N, C-alpha and C positions, 0 to 999 in steps of 0.2 A: 747345274743348268742355269743359264742366264735368263733374265726376265726383263720385259718392258712393262713399265707402269704408266698408264695413260689417264689423264684427268682433264676435265673441261671446267673452265672458270668463266664467271662473268668478266666483261671487259673492265669493270671498275676495280677489280682486285689488284693489289700491289704485288706483282710477280717477283719483284726484287726481294721483298720480305720473305716470300716463300722460298726462294733460292737460298737466302741466309739460313732459314730454318733447316732446310735439307743439308746444307753444308755443315751445320752444327751437328747433325746426326751422322756425319762421316762421308757423305756423298761428295764426289769430285765435281767441279763445275762442268767439266767435259761430259759428265753423265746426266746433266740436267738440261733439257731443251725447253725453252719458252718460245711458243709459236703464237703469233697474234694474227688474227684474220681481219681483213677489210671486206666489206660487202658493198656491192653496187646498191644504191638506194632504191627502195621499193621491191627488192628481191625477196621472194618467198622461198622457204626451205625446199619446195618441190621443183622450183625452176631455177636452177643455178648450174654453173659449170666451174669445177675447181681446177686449179693448175695441175700439171702433170706430176710434179713432185709430191703434192698433197695426195693425189689420187694413188700414186704408187705406194706411199707409206701406208695408207689405210688398207689397200688391197693386200699388201704383204702381211701386215700385222693381223688382219682379221680374215685371212684366206680361208680359214676353217669354218667361218660362220657368217653367212650373208646377212642375217638379221642384225647381228652386232655391228657388222660393217656399215650397214645402212643407218643404224641408230647413232653410232659415233660420228659418222659423216654429218648427219643432219644437226646433231647437237653442237657440233663444232663451228658451224656457220656463224660468223659475227661474234664469236667468243675466243677466249685464250685457251690454248692447250699447253699443259705442262707434261712432258714425257721424261721419265726417269729410268735409266738403265741400271739394273741391279745384278750382282753376281750370283745371288741365290734367293730362294723364296723368303727367307727371314728378312733379308735386306729389303726385298720388294714390299713386304708387309709394313715395314717401318716407313718407307717412302709413302705408301698409300695412306698410312695413318697421319703423317705430316700434312699431305695434300688435303685430306678430309678435314683436319683441324683448321686449315686455312680457307675453307669455304668451297671446296670442290663440289660441283654439281653431281647429283646422282644421274647417271646415264644408263638406263636399263632398256632392254628390249621390251616390247609389249607382250606380257604373258598371255597365253591363250586361256580359255575358261578352266580347263582341268589341269592346270599346271601349278606346280609350287613356285616359290619366288625364283629359284634357280632352275633353269631349263635342264632337261635330262641330257646327260652326255657332256655337261659343262660344269666345271668345278666352281665353287663359290668364289674363289680367288679370280678365276677368269672372268666371271660374271661382274666382278667389282673392278675390272680394268687392269688386272694383273695377268699379263699374257706371257706364256713360256716361250719367248723368242728373244734371241740376242739382238744387239744392235746390228744393223745392216748398213754398210757404207754406201749403198745405192739408194735404198729406200728409207728416207728420213724426212722429218718435217722441217721445213725452213723456218727462219725466225719471223718471216712475214708470208702470209697466205692471202691470195685474193680470190674472190668469188664474183663471177659476173653472170649476167643473164644469158641463158641458152636460147631464148626465144628470138625469133627473127632470123635464125639461120636455117637454110634450106635443108641441111642434112646434119645429123648428129655427129657423123664421122667427118674428119677434116679432109679426107682423101675419097674420091669416088673410085669405082672399080677400075677406071682407066688411069688412075694415079693423078688426076687433076685435083688441085687444091680447091676446097669449098670456100668461097669468099662472099 
């Protein structure tokens, strides 16, 4: 089974060094995606709109868990993401180890009161950003992502019920 390993890093991290470390562990450059985000100044994590490519990637990757989808989306704003595609769980764990050693941020959902660290129905690997999903040629993170304010727009949807574009 193929896996997708997702990590979030501060913008100050040297992503080229991380790529070198991953390649030294046997990962192909084509399986390592570095995605840097830019954020409109003054934007809060609650009031943003992501580009369609970013939205599609996160929704495909976390289709099974709305809380993790929301958590990764919010933690990725204004930060760098490194996505590694692995052929098996062992390889995915190696990738995650390299990413953690290089300063990956911990991205966890907010546990409820009577919950252990890992939510019920979710494996520890999945909780740590190792998702049992193969690379998808339509849903992927681009090398640059941009987030802009969604305030000031009349409608959340770009098209109204008559097909007129919201401007």
